[in-house]
C-alpha positions as CSV (number, residue, x, y, z in Angstrom):
1,M,-0.2,173.6,124.6
2,T,-0.8,176.9,124.6
3,A,-0.3,176.6,128.5
4,D,3.3,175.0,128.1
5,I,3.6,177.7,125.8
6,Q,3.1,180.3,128.0
7,E,4.9,178.5,130.7
8,E,8.2,178.0,127.8
9,K,7.7,181.8,128.0
10,R,8.1,182.4,131.7
11,S,11.2,180.3,131.9
12,P,14.0,181.9,134.1
13,R,16.3,182.1,130.9
14,E,13.7,184.2,128.9
15,R,13.6,186.7,131.3
16,P,15.4,190.3,131.5
17,R,18.6,190.0,133.6
18,L,19.4,192.4,136.3
19,A,22.7,192.9,137.5
20,L,22.5,194.9,140.8
21,F,25.9,196.0,142.4
22,D,26.2,197.8,145.9
23,L,29.2,200.5,145.9
24,D,30.9,201.1,148.9
25,H,33.1,198.0,149.3
26,T,31.5,195.6,146.9
27,L,32.7,197.6,143.6
28,L,35.0,199.4,145.6
29,P,37.6,198.9,148.2
30,L,36.4,201.9,150.0
31,D,33.2,203.6,151.5
32,S,32.5,206.6,148.9
33,D,30.2,208.7,151.3
34,H,32.8,208.1,154.2
35,S,35.9,209.1,152.0
36,W,34.3,212.2,150.5
37,G,34.0,213.9,153.8
38,V,37.5,212.9,154.6
39,F,38.6,214.7,151.4
40,T,36.4,217.7,152.0
41,A,38.0,217.7,155.5
42,T,41.5,218.2,153.6
43,L,40.1,221.1,151.8
44,G,39.7,222.9,154.7
45,W,35.8,222.9,154.6
46,T,35.2,221.3,158.1
47,D,37.1,221.1,161.2
48,P,38.9,217.7,160.4
49,V,39.1,216.6,163.9
50,E,36.0,217.1,164.9
51,F,34.1,215.9,161.3
52,N,36.5,213.2,161.2
53,R,35.6,212.3,164.5
54,R,31.7,211.9,163.7
55,N,32.2,210.5,160.4
56,D,33.6,207.8,162.0
57,E,30.8,207.2,164.3
58,F,28.5,207.5,161.9
59,F,30.7,204.6,159.7
60,A,30.4,202.5,162.7
61,H,26.9,202.9,163.2
62,Y,26.2,201.7,159.6
63,R,28.2,198.8,159.7
64,A,26.3,198.1,162.7
65,G,23.3,198.2,161.0
66,T,21.8,201.1,163.3
67,L,22.6,204.0,161.3
68,D,20.3,206.8,161.3
69,I,20.4,207.7,157.2
70,H,18.6,211.2,157.7
71,D,20.9,212.5,160.3
72,Y,24.1,210.9,158.5
73,V,23.2,212.6,154.9
74,R,22.7,216.4,156.8
75,F,26.0,216.0,158.7
76,A,27.5,214.6,155.0
77,T,26.0,217.1,152.7
78,D,26.3,220.2,155.2
79,A,29.7,221.6,154.2
80,V,29.5,220.9,150.5
81,R,25.8,222.8,150.7
82,L,26.8,225.6,152.1
83,R,30.1,225.9,149.3
84,G,27.8,226.1,146.5
85,A,27.1,223.7,143.2
86,E,30.5,225.3,141.9
87,A,32.9,224.7,144.4
88,A,31.2,220.9,144.9
89,A,31.5,220.3,141.4
90,A,35.0,221.4,141.2
91,A,35.9,219.5,144.3
92,H,34.4,216.2,143.5
93,E,36.3,216.4,140.3
94,R,39.6,216.3,142.1
95,F,37.9,213.4,144.6
96,M,37.4,211.2,141.6
97,A,40.9,211.6,140.1
98,E,42.6,211.2,143.2
99,V,40.5,208.7,145.3
100,I,38.1,207.1,143.3
101,T,39.5,206.6,140.1
102,P,42.8,205.0,141.6
103,A,40.5,202.6,143.7
104,I,38.3,201.6,141.0
105,L,40.5,198.0,140.5
106,P,40.9,195.9,137.5
107,A,38.9,192.9,139.6
108,A,35.8,195.2,139.9
109,R,35.9,196.6,136.2
110,A,36.2,193.0,135.0
111,L,33.3,192.0,136.8
112,V,31.0,194.8,135.3
113,E,32.0,194.0,131.4
114,R,31.4,190.2,132.3
115,H,27.9,191.3,132.8
116,R,27.6,194.2,130.1
117,A,28.8,191.2,127.8
118,A,26.4,188.9,128.6
119,G,23.6,191.5,127.7
120,D,22.6,191.9,131.5
121,E,20.8,195.2,132.6
122,L,23.3,196.8,135.0
123,V,22.1,198.9,137.7
124,I,23.9,200.0,141.3
125,V,21.9,200.2,144.1
126,T,23.4,202.1,146.9
127,A,22.9,203.8,150.1
128,T,25.1,206.8,149.3
129,N,23.9,210.0,148.4
130,A,23.7,211.0,144.4
131,F,25.4,213.9,144.2
132,V,28.6,211.1,145.1
133,T,28.0,208.6,143.3
134,R,26.7,209.5,140.4
135,P,30.0,210.7,138.3
136,I,31.6,207.0,140.4
137,A,28.4,205.0,138.4
138,D,29.6,206.9,135.3
139,A,33.1,206.0,135.7
140,L,31.8,202.5,135.9
141,G,29.6,203.1,132.7
142,I,26.6,202.3,134.6
143,A,23.7,204.4,133.5
144,E,21.2,203.3,135.6
145,L,21.6,204.6,139.5
146,I,19.8,204.0,142.2
147,A,21.1,206.0,145.1
148,V,19.9,208.8,148.1
149,D,18.5,211.5,146.0
150,L,18.6,214.9,147.8
151,V,16.0,217.2,148.3
152,R,16.7,220.7,146.1
153,D,15.5,224.2,146.6
154,E,14.0,226.9,144.1
155,S,17.6,227.3,142.6
156,G,18.6,223.8,142.1
157,W,20.7,222.8,145.1
158,I,20.8,220.5,147.6
159,T,19.1,221.5,150.8
160,G,21.0,218.3,153.3
161,A,17.6,216.5,153.3
162,I,16.4,213.3,151.4
163,D,13.8,213.1,148.5
164,G,11.8,210.2,149.1
165,I,12.5,206.6,150.1
166,P,16.2,206.7,151.1
167,S,18.1,203.8,149.1
168,A,19.3,201.8,152.8
169,R,18.3,198.7,153.9
170,E,14.8,197.6,153.3
171,G,14.5,201.3,151.4
172,K,16.6,199.4,148.6
173,V,14.0,196.7,148.2
174,A,11.7,199.4,147.9
175,R,13.4,201.6,145.1
176,M,14.2,198.8,143.1
177,Q,10.2,197.8,143.4
178,A,9.4,201.1,142.0
179,W,12.3,201.1,139.3
180,L,11.0,197.7,137.8
181,A,7.4,199.2,138.0
182,A,8.2,202.2,136.0
183,R,9.7,199.3,133.5
184,G,6.4,197.3,133.5
185,W,7.7,194.8,135.4
186,D,7.6,193.2,138.5
187,W,9.9,190.3,140.7
188,G,8.8,187.9,138.8
189,D,9.9,189.3,135.2
190,V,13.1,189.6,135.9
191,E,16.1,187.3,136.8
192,A,18.3,189.3,139.2
193,T,21.8,189.1,141.1
194,F,22.5,191.0,143.8
195,Y,26.4,191.8,144.7
196,S,26.7,193.3,148.2
197,D,29.4,193.2,151.1
198,S,27.0,193.8,153.9
199,L,24.4,192.5,155.8
200,N,22.5,195.6,155.7
201,D,21.7,194.6,152.2
202,L,19.6,191.6,153.3
203,A,16.5,192.1,152.4
204,L,17.5,192.7,148.8
205,L,19.4,190.3,149.0
206,E,16.8,187.6,149.9
207,R,14.9,189.3,147.1
208,V,16.7,188.4,144.3
209,D,17.4,185.1,142.9
210,H,21.0,185.2,142.7
211,P,22.8,186.7,146.1
212,V,26.6,187.4,145.7
213,A,28.0,188.2,149.1
214,T,30.8,190.5,147.6
215,N,33.6,190.9,150.1
216,P,31.7,190.7,152.5
217,D,31.4,191.6,156.0
218,P,32.3,188.7,159.0
219,R,28.4,188.4,159.6
220,L,27.2,188.5,156.0
221,R,30.1,186.2,155.2
222,A,28.6,183.5,158.2
223,L,25.3,184.0,157.0
224,A,26.0,183.5,153.0
225,T,28.3,180.3,154.3
226,E,25.5,179.2,156.6
227,R,22.6,179.5,153.7
228,G,24.8,177.9,150.5
229,W,25.5,181.2,148.8
230,P,28.1,182.3,146.7
231,I,31.1,184.2,148.2
232,L,33.3,186.5,146.2
233,D,36.4,188.2,147.4
234,L,36.9,190.2,144.6
235,F,39.8,192.3,146.0
236,S,41.9,189.7,147.1
237,Q,42.0,188.3,142.9
238,A,45.6,188.6,141.8
239,D,44.7,191.3,139.5
240,A,43.2,193.6,142.0
């Protein structure tokens, strides 16, 4: 009887439920990092032609799964680093108002709120840096954010380098493992659902209990179809 009770306590129904969300092209119908770069170019912080050329080049590498994230983060944060914290904060406030808030569509909000109403722990797990994504997570009402952390200098401002393991590709699994460990959990202690659009996130999709291909790129759509994973075309819904 004791063994039966212990087994019952380990039942998936009794485990804390996690709803993990990729951000770009999953909860947002755009890439926030790429869009931030375009936005700062319109402010005159960079040469728009050269910056947008390189930004598009890095984005193509990301979609192909060949991105050197350390090179990209140095490139993507250079202009904002040089402008300083005050100018960066003001620019990001405009970015939120003009670009991000209009892009947070009803279907995405409804998905988040459905998990919140069910009592699930909500976590955004993104390969975009925390400077760009923390205000976006706040706008979605999601306190737990796993993003690319940035090294800060003695003044507290970013240096352009990545601090610790970047939350990209297999790094998302490592960062989630650390997040779980900090709460005294392992993967077997929770029931996790992960929403992602990209085959770049395959490692975490394979690690969770419930992978959901969300607005998937062609490679992920094909794999999800082959494996029988749910496919959610969030932004084709009528209320989007």
